[in-house]
C-alpha positions in Angstrom: -10.0 -28.2 -36.9 -12.6 -25.7 -36.0 -10.8 -24.2 -33.0 -7.5 -22.4 -33.1 -5.5 -25.1 -31.3 -2.2 -23.3 -31.8 -3.6 -20.2 -30.0 -4.6 -22.2 -27.0 -1.2 -23.9 -26.8 0.5 -20.5 -27.0 -1.7 -19.0 -24.4 -1.1 -21.9 -22.1 2.7 -21.7 -22.5 2.8 -17.9 -22.0 0.7 -18.2 -18.8 2.9 -20.9 -17.4 6.0 -18.9 -18.3 4.7 -15.8 -16.6 3.7 -17.8 -13.5 7.1 -19.4 -13.2 8.9 -16.1 -13.8 6.9 -14.4 -11.0 7.4 -17.4 -8.7 11.2 -17.3 -9.3 11.4 -13.6 -8.7 9.9 -14.0 -5.3 6.7 -12.3 -6.1 3.7 -13.9 -4.3 1.3 -15.2 -6.8 -2.2 -13.8 -6.3 -5.4 -15.8 -6.4 -6.2 -14.3 -9.8 -2.9 -15.6 -11.2 -3.7 -19.1 -10.0 -7.2 -19.1 -11.3 -6.1 -17.9 -14.7 -3.5 -20.7 -14.9 -6.2 -23.3 -14.0 -8.6 -21.8 -16.5 -6.2 -21.7 -19.4 -5.0 -25.3 -18.5 -8.7 -26.4 -18.5 -9.1 -24.8 -22.0 -6.0 -26.6 -23.1 -7.2 -30.0 -21.9 -10.7 -29.6 -23.4 -9.2 -28.5 -26.8 -6.8 -31.5 -26.7 -9.8 -33.8 -26.1 -11.6 -32.3 -29.0 -8.7 -32.5 -31.4 -7.9 -36.2 -30.4 -11.5 -37.3 -30.7 -12.0 -35.6 -34.0 -8.9 -37.2 -35.5 -10.0 -40.6 -34.1 -13.5 -40.2 -35.6 -12.2 -39.2 -39.0 -9.8 -42.2 -38.9 -12.6 -44.5 -37.9 -15.1 -43.3 -40.4 -13.2 -42.8 -43.5 -9.9 -44.6 -43.2 -11.3 -47.7 -41.4 -14.2 -48.1 -43.9 -13.1 -46.8 -47.3 -15.8 -48.6 -49.3 -18.7 -47.0 -47.4 -17.6 -43.4 -47.9 -19.2 -42.2 -44.7 -19.4 -42.8 -41.0 -20.3 -46.3 -39.9 -23.3 -46.7 -37.5 -21.3 -48.1 -34.6 -21.3 -47.3 -31.0 -17.7 -46.2 -31.1 -18.5 -43.6 -33.7 -21.5 -42.3 -31.8 -19.4 -42.1 -28.6 -16.5 -40.3 -30.3 -18.9 -37.9 -32.1 -20.6 -37.1 -28.8 -17.3 -36.6 -27.0 -16.0 -34.4 -29.9 -19.2 -32.2 -30.0 -19.5 -31.7 -26.3 -15.8 -30.8 -25.8 -16.1 -28.3 -28.7 -19.1 -26.7 -27.0 -17.2 -26.5 -23.7 -14.1 -25.1 -25.4 -16.1 -22.5 -27.2 -17.8 -21.5 -24.0 -14.5 -21.2 -22.1 -12.9 -19.1 -24.9 -15.9 -16.8 -25.1 -16.0 -16.5 -21.3 -12.4 -15.5 -21.2 -13.0 -12.8 -23.9 -16.1 -11.4 -22.1 -14.3 -11.3 -18.8 -11.3 -9.4 -20.3 -13.7 -7.0 -22.0 -15.6 -6.3 -18.8 -12.5 -5.9 -16.7 -11.2 -3.3 -19.2 -14.4 -1.4 -19.1 -14.5 -1.3 -15.3 
């Protein structure tokens, strides 16, 4: 797939582990910690939607219709393609926004 799904899963698991570790240690979680958890979880959900719709589209287009050799012009393929493309755009935006915010916070 076009996005590094393993990186998103690892980032999500590390953020949850740090959040739980701080919560168990009795340290009050700040608003920034909570927002980061929500942000990373949203990235994880959008990446999962992209991966699932892409796999389903490939299965529908090439496995479901082996004689055509290409995507069928059905409503299901159009809906899956739209969902896949839009979730990829949102995922790319969220990933870039996280990088830019980290870069700006390190400068300031």
